[in-house]
BATISE-248425 format. One record per residue (C-alpha): x, y, z; residue number from 1; residue in one letter. Coordinates in steps of 0.5 Angstrom, whole numbers. Layout:
BEGIN
      x      y      z  seq  type
      X      Y      Z  NUM     A
...
***
This chain:
BEGIN
      x      y      z  seq  type
      0      0      0    1     V
      3      7     -2    2     L
      0     13      1    3     L
      2     20     -2    4     V
      1     27      0    5     E
      3     32     -5    6     P
      9     36     -4    7     N
      6     42     -2    8     Y
      8     46      4    9     K
      3     45     10   10     N
      3     46     17   11     K
     -1     39     20   12     Y
      1     32     18   13     P
     -5     28     14   14     P
     -9     26     19   15     M
    -13     22     14   16     G
     -7     18     11   17     L
     -5     17     18   18     M
    -12     13     20   19     K
    -11      9     13   20     I
     -4      7     15   21     A
     -7      4     22   22     T
    -12      1     18   23     Y
     -8     -3     13   24     Y
     -3     -4     18   25     R
     -8     -8     22   26     N
    -10    -12     16   27     L
     -3    -14     16   28     G
     -1    -10     10   29     D
      6     -7      8   30     D
      5      1      8   31     V
      9      6      5   32     T
      8     14      6   33     F
     11     19      2   34     F
     11     26      1   35     K
     16     29     -4   36     G
     18     28    -11   37     D
     15     22    -13   38     L
     21     21    -18   39     R
     25     20    -12   40     D
     20     14     -9   41     L
     21     11    -16   42     V
     28     11    -16   43     L
     29      8     -9   44     D
     24      3    -11   45     D
     28      1    -18   46     T
     34      1    -14   47     Y
     31     -4     -9   48     E
     30     -8    -15   49     D
     37     -7    -18   50     L
     40     -9    -11   51     K
     37    -16    -11   52     I
     40    -17    -18   53     Q
     47    -15    -15   54     L
     47    -19     -9   55     Y
     45    -25    -13   56     A
     51    -24    -18   57     N
     56    -22    -12   58     D
     54    -23     -5   59     S
     61    -21     -2   60     S
     60    -13     -3   61     I
     55     -9      1   62     M
     52     -6     -5   63     W
     48     -1      0   64     E
     54      3      1   65     K
     54      5     -6   66     Y
     47      7     -7   67     K
     48     14     -8   68     P
     53     13    -14   69     H
     48      8    -17   70     I
     42     12    -16   71     C
     45     18    -19   72     M
     48     14    -25   73     Y
     40     11    -26   74     M
     38     18    -25   75     K
     43     22    -29   76     K
     47     17    -33   77     G
     53     20    -31   78     L
     59     16    -32   79     R
     63     18    -26   80     D
     58     15    -22   81     E
     58      9    -26   82     F
     65      8    -25   83     D
     64      9    -17   84     Q
     60      2    -17   85     T
     64     -4    -16   86     P
     66     -9    -22   87     L
     62     -4    -26   88     S
     68     -4    -31   89     N
     70    -11    -30   90     E
     64    -16    -29   91     N
     60    -16    -35   92     V
     53    -18    -31   93     I
     54    -12    -26   94     I
     55     -7    -32   95     K
     49    -10    -36   96     S
     45    -10    -30   97     L
     47     -2    -28   98     L
     45      0    -36   99     E
     39     -4    -36  100     Y
     36     -1    -30  101     Y
     39      6    -32  102     R
     35      5    -38  103     K
     29      2    -34  104     Y
     28      9    -30  105     F
     30     14    -36  106     Y
     24     11    -40  107     K
     19     10    -35  108     K
     18      3    -35  109     E
     16      3    -28  110     Y
      9      6    -31  111     F
      8     -1    -35  112     K
      2     -5    -32  113     P
      7    -11    -31  114     E
     12     -7    -27  115     N
      7     -3    -22  116     R
      9     -5    -15  117     K
      3     -3    -11  118     Y
     -4     -6    -10  119     D
     -7      0     -7  120     R
     -5      7     -8  121     V
     -8     13     -4  122     G
     -7     20     -5  123     I
    -10     26      0  124     T
    -12     33     -2  125     T
    -12     39      2  126     L
    -13     46     -1  127     F
    -16     48     -8  128     T
    -11     53     -9  129     F
     -6     47     -9  130     Y
    -10     44    -15  131     W
     -4     44    -20  132     D
      1     40    -16  133     I
     -5     36    -13  134     T
     -7     33    -20  135     I
      0     32    -22  136     E
      1     28    -16  137     T
     -5     24    -17  138     I
     -4     23    -25  139     N
      3     20    -23  140     F
      2     16    -17  141     A
     -4     12    -20  142     K
      1     10    -26  143     Q
      4      6    -20  144     L
     -2      2    -18  145     C
     -3     -5    -21  146     K
    -10     -4    -22  147     T
    -15      3    -23  148     P
    -19      0    -18  149     E
    -14      0    -13  150     G
    -13      8    -13  151     V
    -16     12     -8  152     M
    -17     20     -7  153     V
    -20     23     -2  154     G
    -19     29      3  155     G
    -21     37      3  156     V
    -20     39     -5  157     M
    -23     32     -7  158     A
    -29     33     -3  159     T
    -31     40     -5  160     I
    -29     39    -13  161     L
    -30     32    -14  162     A
    -33     32    -21  163     D
    -27     37    -23  164     R
    -22     32    -20  165     V
    -25     26    -23  166     E
    -25     30    -30  167     E
    -18     31    -29  168     A
    -15     24    -27  169     T
    -21     19    -28  170     G
    -21     17    -21  171     I
    -28     18    -17  172     K
    -26     21    -10  173     P
    -28     19     -4  174     Y
    -32     25     -1  175     K
    -32     27      6  176     G
    -30     22     12  177     T
    -29     15     12  178     L
    -34     14     18  179     S
    -38      8     16  180     K
    -35      1     16  181     P
    -34     -3      9  182     G
    -32      3      5  183     V
    -25      1      3  184     L
    -26     -7      4  185     D
    -31    -12      6  186     D
    -30    -11     14  187     N
    -33     -8     20  188     D
    -27     -3     21  189     M
    -29      5     21  190     I
    -23      8     19  191     I
    -25     15     22  192     D
    -25     12     29  193     T
    -18      9     28  194     L
    -12     12     32  195     P
     -7     16     28  196     L
      0     12     26  197     D
      5     17     27  198     Y
     10     13     25  199     S
      9     14     18  200     I
     12     21     19  201     L
     19     18     21  202     E
     19     16     14  203     E
     20     22     10  204     I
     25     28     11  205     D
     19     34     11  206     Y
     18     37     18  207     K
     11     39     19  208     Y
     11     45     24  209     P
      6     42     28  210     A
      9     36     29  211     S
     10     36     37  212     D
      3     35     39  213     G
     -3     30     38  214     Y
     -8     31     33  215     L
    -15     29     34  216     A
    -22     31     34  217     Y
    -27     31     40  218     M
    -33     33     35  219     T
    -35     33     28  220     R
    -38     38     24  221     G
    -42     45     25  222     C
    -49     47     27  223     I
    -48     53     23  224     N
    -49     53     15  225     K
    -45     59     13  226     C
    -45     60      6  227     A
    -37     61      5  228     F
    -35     55      9  229     C
    -34     48      7  230     A
    -35     44     13  231     V
    -42     42     11  232     P
    -39     39      5  233     K
    -33     36      9  234     L
    -37     34     15  235     E
    -45     34     14  236     P
    -47     31     21  237     E
    -45     34     27  238     Y
    -42     29     32  239     K
    -42     32     39  240     S
    -37     28     43  241     Y
    -31     23     41  242     L
    -27     21     46  243     P
    -19     21     46  244     I
    -16     19     52  245     A
    -15     12     50  246     E
    -12     14     43  247     Q
     -7     19     47  248     V
     -5     13     51  249     K
     -4      8     46  250     W
      0     13     41  251     A
      4     15     47  252     S
      6      8     49  253     E
      7      6     41  254     R
     10     13     38  255     F
     13     17     45  256     G
      9     22     48  257     G
      7     29     45  258     K
      8     36     48  259     K
      1     39     46  260     D
     -6     37     44  261     L
     -8     40     37  262     L
    -16     39     36  263     L
    -19     41     29  264     L
    -26     41     32  265     D
    -30     46     28  266     N
    -35     48     33  267     N
    -34     45     40  268     V
    -38     50     44  269     L
    -44     47     40  270     A
    -44     41     43  271     S
    -49     39     49  272     C
    -43     34     52  273     Q
    -38     40     52  274     Y
    -37     39     60  275     T
    -35     32     58  276     Q
    -30     34     53  277     I
    -26     38     58  278     I
    -26     33     63  279     D
    -24     28     57  280     E
    -18     33     56  281     I
    -16     33     63  282     K
    -16     25     63  283     K
    -12     25     57  284     A
     -6     29     61  285     G
     -8     36     60  286     F
     -9     40     66  287     T
     -8     47     67  288     T
     -1     45     71  289     D
      1     39     66  290     A
      8     39     64  291     T
     12     35     59  292     F
     18     31     59  293     V
     21     29     52  294     E
     21     21     52  295     P
     27     18     50  296     N
     26     17     42  297     M
     32     12     42  298     F
     28      7     46  299     E
     22      8     43  300     V
     25      7     36  301     A
     29      1     39  302     I
     22     -2     42  303     K
     18     -1     35  304     N
     24     -5     31  305     L
     24    -11     36  306     R
     16    -11     35  307     D
     17    -11     28  308     G
     13     -4     27  309     Y
     14      0     21  310     N
     22     -2     21  311     E
     24      3     15  312     K
     21      9     19  313     A
     25      7     26  314     Y
     31      5     22  315     I
     31     12     19  316     K
     29     15     26  317     R
     35     11     30  318     V
     40     14     25  319     V
     37     21     26  320     R
     38     19     34  321     E
     46     17     32  322     Y
     47     24     28  323     K
     44     28     34  324     M
     48     24     39  325     L
     55     25     35  326     I
     53     33     34  327     E
     52     34     42  328     K
     58     30     44  329     M
     63     31     38  330     G
     70     28     40  331     S
     68     26     47  332     K
     65     20     44  333     I
     70     18     38  334     Q
     69     11     40  335     D
     62     11     39  336     V
     63     14     32  337     Y
     68      9     30  338     D
     63      3     33  339     L
     57      6     28  340     L
     62      7     22  341     E
     64      0     23  342     S
     57     -3     23  343     N
     55      2     17  344     N
     50      6     22  345     L
     52     13     20  346     L
     47     13     14  347     E
     40     10     13  348     T
     41      7      7  349     Y
     47      2     10  350     T
     44      1     17  351     A
     40     -5     18  352     K
     36     -7     24  353     K
     41    -13     26  354     E
     47     -8     27  355     A
     42     -3     31  356     I
     40     -8     36  357     L
     47    -11     37  358     S
     50     -5     38  359     T
     44     -2     43  360     Y
     47     -4     50  361     E
     53      0     48  362     T
     50      6     46  363     L
     44      6     51  364     K
     48     10     56  365     P
     49     15     52  366     Y
     42     16     50  367     F
     40     15     57  368     D
     45     21     59  369     E
     42     26     54  370     I
     35     25     55  371     Y
     36     25     63  372     S
     38     32     62  373     K
     31     34     58  374     K
     27     39     62  375     R
     19     39     63  376     P
     16     44     59  377     R
      9     47     60  378     K
      3     43     56  379     R
     -2     47     51  380     Y
     -9     45     48  381     V
    -11     49     42  382     D
    -18     48     39  383     F
    -14     50     32  384     N
    -21     52     28  385     Q
    -23     57     33  386     G
    -29     57     37  387     I
    -36     61     36  388     D
    -37     68     39  389     S
    -44     67     39  390     R
    -44     61     44  391     L
    -39     64     49  392     I
    -42     64     56  393     T
    -39     65     63  394     D
    -40     58     64  395     E
    -37     55     58  396     N
    -31     60     59  397     M
    -30     58     66  398     E
    -30     51     64  399     K
    -25     52     59  400     L
    -20     55     64  401     F
    -19     48     67  402     E
    -15     46     61  403     I
     -8     50     59  404     P
    -11     53     53  405     I
     -7     57     49  406     R
     -9     61     45  407     P
    -16     62     45  408     V
    -18     63     38  409     R
    -25     66     37  410     I
    -28     67     30  411     A
    -31     73     28  412     F
    -35     71     21  413     D
    -39     77     20  414     H
    -39     84     21  415     W
    -46     84     24  416     E
    -44     80     30  417     L
    -39     85     32  418     H
    -42     87     38  419     E
    -43     80     40  420     I
    -36     79     38  421     Y
    -34     84     43  422     E
    -38     81     49  423     K
    -35     75     48  424     S
    -28     77     48  425     I
    -29     81     55  426     R
    -33     74     57  427     T
    -26     70     55  428     A
    -22     75     59  429     V
    -26     76     65  430     K
    -25     68     66  431     H
    -17     69     65  432     G
    -16     68     58  433     H
    -11     73     56  434     T
     -8     69     50  435     N
    -12     71     44  436     L
    -12     69     37  437     S
    -18     71     32  438     N
    -21     69     26  439     Y
    -24     74     21  440     V
***
């Protein structure tokens, strides 16, 4: 299964794809997440096919060491890169393999139906002003799927402009949320209720600005039907309460804790279960005095490698941890650098799970020392989509003060509401909410 987010800049990770990743992992499937230039994904897949052939012809060489040269040759056809590959000018089979896969990549033979790797390809969409890059991504990614039926397109843009997306790509999008059982397969799993798979974010180089928080909804939809708003199309049914404490607990145990809680509710004050929502947030660990200490992410990665959970993601994470260790401690740990170098653990493309686990006990004390120095930081809650000024009262603002919310985002949707809006600001401040942000 290949899950793709187009290579636009955005602040928040793709929650829909993170739930779909959990879904397919629960089914026992092999899931890959990608955000970037899709030609780089194809290049990497082509290299993996070539590597199998190279080892079949000469297993005495660690071919992973030469991945940068091999990939650059396949991508650019540069003779210097070809010459850097062992036996390229001595062994006729190795030479032929390199030339064959260079031609395979250059002529885009990976698009041929018989060469396609993925059984399912899912592409998310976001804002309509990302139209060009999103359509280009869909039309490229769909050619990597074995069957047209295996291609899935969903998300905001695909829901709002479903007919136009289908016309431009030939793929009929999924509209709205995956909130019913059996949407993708014949089973009773409801994808929208599944916990997020944060591990897929370790697979990519892109860093989301809002990556140090749990992402969740505690309500869905909105009771208003404002003409300018897409929410009635995206989430037509208002759901007044979605518990999150168990999901936060599960995510912490599997992926390591997050400092903040980012809630993407569209109108939380409209919920008749608002009091339960605030109490649930407190239950999840976000009380007014709550602090957070960054977990030992080296240990989190090791645990997931031992469990066999998204190994490619956590090999990449471990290598990042090694580089952080070297950067922080430098020449004081020359023996550590030598150990990593001798075990080929300084680069993701040469690092292997067995070597990571075999050196774990030696390296563990260094990471324990670094992470033991982490200091507590204050936690915050953010209802990121804003709250409705028309629904603000003394009671709900007092209740809101029981959680460490920062900022309080109050929506100012119509000039006709300016008196109500001004009153809502004063009410919020009266109950201690002095960190404000406003949607206009």
